[in-house]
C-alpha positions in Angstrom: 0.0 0.0 0.0 1.4 3.3 -1.0 2.0 5.9 1.7 -0.8 8.4 2.0 0.0 11.8 0.7 0.1 14.3 3.7 -2.8 16.5 4.0 -2.4 20.2 3.5 -2.0 22.4 6.5 -5.2 24.4 7.1 -4.1 27.6 8.8 -6.8 29.6 10.5 -6.9 32.7 12.6 -9.9 31.6 14.7 -8.9 30.9 18.2 -11.1 29.9 21.1 -10.0 31.7 24.3 -10.9 30.6 27.8 -10.4 32.5 31.1 -7.2 30.6 31.6 -5.9 31.9 28.3 -5.9 28.4 26.9 -5.8 28.4 23.1 -6.9 25.9 20.6 -5.3 26.0 17.2 -6.9 23.9 14.4 -4.1 22.6 12.1 -3.4 19.6 9.9 -6.8 18.2 9.0 -8.6 19.2 12.0 -6.1 18.1 14.6 -6.1 20.4 17.6 -3.1 21.2 19.7 -4.0 22.7 23.1 -1.4 24.6 25.0 -1.3 27.1 27.7 0.2 30.5 27.1 1.4 30.6 30.7 3.1 27.2 30.5 4.6 28.2 27.1 6.1 31.4 28.5 7.6 29.4 31.4 9.0 26.8 29.1 10.4 29.4 26.7 12.2 31.1 29.6 13.6 27.8 30.9 14.8 27.0 27.3 16.4 30.4 27.0 18.3 29.9 30.2 19.4 26.4 29.2 20.7 27.7 25.8 22.5 30.5 27.6 24.1 28.0 30.0 25.0 25.7 27.1 26.6 28.5 25.2 28.6 29.6 28.2 29.9 26.1 28.8 30.8 25.6 25.2 32.7 29.0 25.0 34.4 28.3 28.4 35.4 24.8 27.2 36.9 26.3 24.0 38.8 28.9 25.9 40.1 26.5 28.4 41.2 24.0 25.8 42.9 26.7 23.8 44.7 27.9 26.9 45.8 24.6 28.1 46.4 22.7 24.9 50.0 21.4 24.9 52.2 21.1 21.9 52.2 17.6 20.4 55.5 15.8 20.1 55.8 12.7 18.0 58.4 10.5 19.6 59.8 8.0 17.1 61.7 5.1 18.7 61.9 1.3 19.1 61.3 -1.1 21.9 63.0 -4.2 20.8 65.3 -6.5 22.9 68.0 -3.9 23.5 65.6 -1.0 24.0 63.6 -2.1 27.1 64.4 -2.9 30.7 63.5 -6.1 32.6 60.0 -4.8 33.1 59.5 -4.0 29.4 59.8 -0.2 29.9 61.5 1.5 27.0 65.0 2.6 27.8 64.3 6.2 26.5 61.3 6.6 28.9 63.2 9.2 30.9 63.2 11.6 27.9 59.4 11.2 27.5 58.9 11.8 31.3 61.0 14.9 31.0 58.9 16.3 28.1 55.6 15.5 29.8 56.8 17.0 33.0 57.5 20.2 31.0 53.8 20.2 29.9 54.2 18.7 26.4 51.9 16.0 25.0 54.0 13.1 23.8 52.7 10.5 21.3 55.1 7.5 21.2 55.5 5.8 17.8 57.5 2.6 18.7 58.2 0.4 15.7 55.5 2.1 13.6 57.6 4.4 11.4 59.9 1.7 10.0 60.1 0.8 6.3 60.7 2.5 3.1 59.3 4.5 1.5 57.1 6.2 4.1 53.5 5.3 3.7 50.8 8.0 3.4 49.5 7.0 6.8 53.0 7.3 8.4 53.5 10.6 6.7 50.2 12.0 8.0 51.0 10.9 11.6 54.4 12.6 11.5 52.9 15.8 10.0 50.1 15.8 12.7 52.6 16.8 15.4 54.2 20.1 16.3 57.6 18.5 16.6 59.2 15.1 15.8 62.0 13.7 17.9 64.0 10.7 16.7 65.2 8.6 19.6 68.6 7.0 19.9 66.7 3.7 20.2 66.1 3.7 16.4 68.0 1.2 14.3 68.9 3.4 11.3 68.7 0.6 8.7 64.9 0.5 9.2 64.4 4.1 8.1 66.3 4.4 4.8 63.9 6.8 3.0 65.9 10.1 2.9 63.6 11.8 0.5 60.5 11.0 2.5 61.8 11.9 5.9 63.6 15.1 4.7 60.5 16.3 3.0 58.5 16.5 6.2 57.6 20.1 6.9 57.4 19.8 10.7 60.6 20.5 12.8 62.7 17.4 13.6 65.2 16.8 16.4 67.5 13.8 15.9 69.2 12.2 18.9 71.0 9.5 16.8 73.8 10.3 14.4 73.5 6.9 12.7 70.2 7.8 11.0 71.5 11.0 9.4 74.9 9.9 8.1 75.7 9.8 4.4 74.3 6.3 3.8 71.0 7.2 5.5 69.3 10.6 5.5 72.4 12.4 4.2 72.6 15.3 6.6 76.3 14.8 6.8 78.8 13.8 4.1 80.4 11.1 6.3 79.8 8.0 8.2 82.9 8.5 10.4 81.7 8.4 14.0 83.0 8.8 17.5 81.0 6.0 18.9 83.0 3.8 21.3 81.1 3.5 24.6 84.5 3.0 26.2 85.3 6.7 25.8 83.1 8.1 28.5 80.8 11.1 28.1 82.1 13.9 25.9 81.7 17.5 26.8 80.2 20.3 24.6 81.8 23.5 23.7 79.4 26.3 22.7 80.3 27.8 19.3 77.4 30.3 19.6 77.4 31.0 23.4 74.4 33.3 23.4 72.2 30.9 21.5 68.8 30.3 23.2 69.7 26.6 23.7 72.2 27.6 26.4 69.7 29.7 28.4 69.8 29.0 32.1 72.9 26.8 32.0 76.4 27.9 32.9 79.6 26.3 31.5 82.5 25.2 33.8 85.7 27.2 34.1 86.9 25.9 30.8 83.8 26.9 29.0 82.5 23.4 28.6 79.0 21.8 29.2 78.6 18.2 30.4 75.1 17.1 29.2 75.7 13.3 29.5 76.1 11.4 32.8 79.0 9.0 32.7 77.5 6.9 35.5 74.5 5.9 33.3 75.1 3.0 31.0 78.2 3.7 29.0 77.8 7.4 29.7 78.3 8.1 26.1 76.4 8.5 22.8 77.6 8.7 19.3 79.0 11.9 17.7 80.3 12.6 14.2 84.1 12.6 13.8 83.5 15.5 11.4 84.0 19.3 11.6 81.7 20.3 8.8 77.9 20.8 8.3 77.7 22.0 4.7 77.2 25.6 3.6 73.8 25.9 5.3 74.3 24.0 8.6 74.8 26.1 11.7 77.2 24.5 14.2 75.9 25.5 17.7 78.3 23.4 19.7 81.2 21.1 19.1 82.1 17.9 21.0 85.2 17.6 23.1 86.4 14.0 23.6 89.6 12.4 25.0 92.6 12.7 22.7 93.0 8.9 22.6 90.0 8.7 20.4 91.8 10.6 17.6 88.8 12.8 17.2 89.1 15.8 14.8 89.3 19.2 16.4 86.0 20.9 16.3 83.9 17.7 15.7 80.3 18.7 15.4 78.0 18.4 18.4 74.7 20.3 18.1 73.9 21.4 14.5 70.9 23.3 13.1 69.6 23.5 9.5 66.9 26.1 8.6 64.0 25.3 6.2 65.1 24.5 2.6 68.8 24.2 3.6 70.9 21.8 1.5 72.7 19.5 3.9 75.9 19.5 1.9 76.9 20.3 -1.7 77.3 16.6 -2.9 73.7 15.7 -2.0 70.3 16.6 -3.4 68.7 16.3 0.0 67.4 19.4 1.7 65.5 20.3 4.9 61.7 20.4 4.3 61.4 21.9 7.8 63.8 23.0 10.6 66.3 20.3 11.6 68.4 19.9 14.7 71.0 17.3 15.7 71.2 16.9 19.4 73.0 13.6 20.3 71.8 11.9 23.5 70.8 8.5 24.7 73.4 5.8 25.4 75.4 4.1 22.7 75.1 0.4 22.3 78.6 -1.0 21.7 78.9 -4.7 21.1 77.4 -5.7 24.4 79.4 -3.2 26.5 76.4 -1.0 26.7 73.5 -3.3 26.0 70.7 -0.8 26.6 70.6 1.4 23.5 69.1 4.8 23.9 69.0 4.8 27.7 68.1 8.1 29.2 71.5 9.6 30.2 71.2 13.3 30.8 72.6 15.4 33.6 70.7 18.4 34.9 72.6 20.5 32.4 71.6 18.0 29.7 68.0 18.2 30.8 68.0 22.0 30.4 69.7 21.8 27.0 67.2 19.3 25.8 64.2 21.2 27.0 65.6 24.5 25.6 66.2 22.8 22.3 62.6 21.5 22.2 61.2 25.0 23.0 63.4 26.7 20.5 62.5 24.3 17.7 58.8 24.9 18.5 59.3 28.6 17.9 59.1 29.5 21.6 61.3 32.3 23.0 63.6 30.5 25.3 64.3 32.5 28.5 61.5 35.0 27.8 58.1 33.7 28.9 54.7 35.4 28.2 51.9 36.1 30.7 49.3 37.8 28.4 46.2 37.1 30.5 45.8 40.8 31.4 46.6 43.6 28.9 48.9 46.0 30.8 47.8 49.7 30.9 51.3 51.1 30.5 54.8 50.2 29.6 56.5 48.8 32.7 60.0 47.5 33.7 59.9 45.8 37.1 62.9 45.4 39.4 64.8 42.3 38.8 64.4 39.4 41.2 66.4 38.3 43.1 68.5 41.3 43.6 71.4 41.1 44.4 71.7 37.8 42.5 74.1 35.0 41.7 74.2 33.4 39.2 70.9 34.4 37.5 68.0 36.8 37.8 64.6 37.3 36.3 63.4 40.6 34.7 59.7 41.3 34.1 58.4 43.9 31.6 54.9 44.8 30.4 53.8 46.1 27.0 50.3 47.7 26.5 50.4 47.5 22.7 51.8 45.2 20.0 55.3 46.5 19.4 58.9 45.6 18.8 60.8 45.6 22.1 64.4 45.1 23.1 65.7 44.2 26.6 69.4 44.7 27.0 72.1 44.7 29.8 74.8 47.3 30.1 77.8 47.8 32.3 78.3 51.1 34.2 80.4 52.4 31.4 77.4 52.3 29.1 78.8 49.3 27.1 76.3 46.7 26.0 76.9 43.4 27.7 74.2 41.3 26.1 70.8 41.5 24.5 68.2 39.3 26.2 65.3 39.9 23.8 64.8 41.8 20.5 61.6 41.0 18.6 57.9 41.8 18.0 55.6 41.2 21.0 51.8 41.1 21.5 50.4 43.1 24.4 51.2 41.3 27.7 53.7 40.8 30.5 56.9 39.0 29.8 59.8 37.7 31.9 63.4 37.4 30.7 66.4 35.7 32.4 70.0 36.8 32.6 72.6 34.3 33.7 75.5 36.7 34.2 77.1 36.0 30.8 78.0 38.5 28.1 77.1 38.0 24.4 80.2 35.9 23.9 79.3 33.5 26.7 81.9 34.8 29.1 81.1 35.2 32.8 81.0 38.9 33.7 82.6 40.5 36.8 80.6 41.2 40.0 79.2 44.7 40.2 76.3 47.0 39.3 74.7 46.6 35.9 71.9 48.4 34.0 69.1 46.7 32.2 67.1 48.7 29.6 63.8 48.2 28.0 63.2 49.9 24.6 59.9 49.9 22.8 58.7 52.4 20.2 59.6 55.9 21.5 59.8 54.6 25.1 62.6 53.4 27.3 63.2 52.5 30.9 66.4 51.7 32.8 66.9 50.1 36.1 70.0 48.9 38.1 70.8 45.4 39.4 73.7 44.0 41.4 75.6 40.8 40.5 77.6 39.3 43.4 80.0 36.3 43.3 
């Protein structure tokens, strides 16, 4: 039987009113809906309040999610026989704990990014993050797709030199490595001492940083026995190892390539996004150090690692924003602590979007270091000075000036460094 065609709606303006203001409206083939104007008004008012509450909750949820949403880090590693402890916990878990403790969201991809070429699904997962980190636990032979990996647009930090040598991703024109776990933990020498990666960490008397703990595993990881990074590579730090290793002077340690940089003249491989080499995680060496990629950072290494992550994510390292309330005026607060040793925090406020510069001067009016120089949105910011000049040298005790410059406005205050 065919469905009956719906009858036409018969609209009428004849209403029957009662003393209770009840209405009867004839519609749809004589069907009558009876309702109360009083009840209708009450229901409409309740509905209005419910909609307002719903809208408020939705907006609040969006604001909170936007305010608390952490950057997503895709952690690429392996958890095979040499990469887990006796309880099955990955040896590089310490790095993940460090990142999560700093407020990042970490998505682990163990054994899921192997193979060549990269599949569409793998590529999409990698591109979905804000940053990709390649763990020392990776076995480089499982990732031989230089064109695929190098084309990824998201920033990548690599902890393993094996995966970027000339026979793999071709970031370096060499396969010569300083990799014997017998050597102990190498130190790092800053080639760009005022680089944001070194914010908040102080070198020893020889100007060296010790990011790796010799008491953990072999205490070592692999470094290139190579002092070049192509025409476009920026060597941020070099490695310093025992002379008995026969390492070249100025062997690369931490190296950065900007977007579209060619890794070296003899290759056609280039950086599809920002790239950083930061060697860490223990080196497996023929059974001497059986736990490959074991977390092996010192407190200095922790800070270098987190600084590198923040910098690769485009964050200002050492200058943190607090834009919840728009300041009414330009303001430069007194540093804290004051006097200080070895570091102090400086807070400044900007009421409008502007380019601002925060610098430190000695009492002769000579610039010691620039802490910040960029465009800012309205808000309150904090910068940190660790008592180093622009060359990374420790300055003398005494009174220093710090100056905030923005538009046609400037403020100067004094601070005291004591040793």
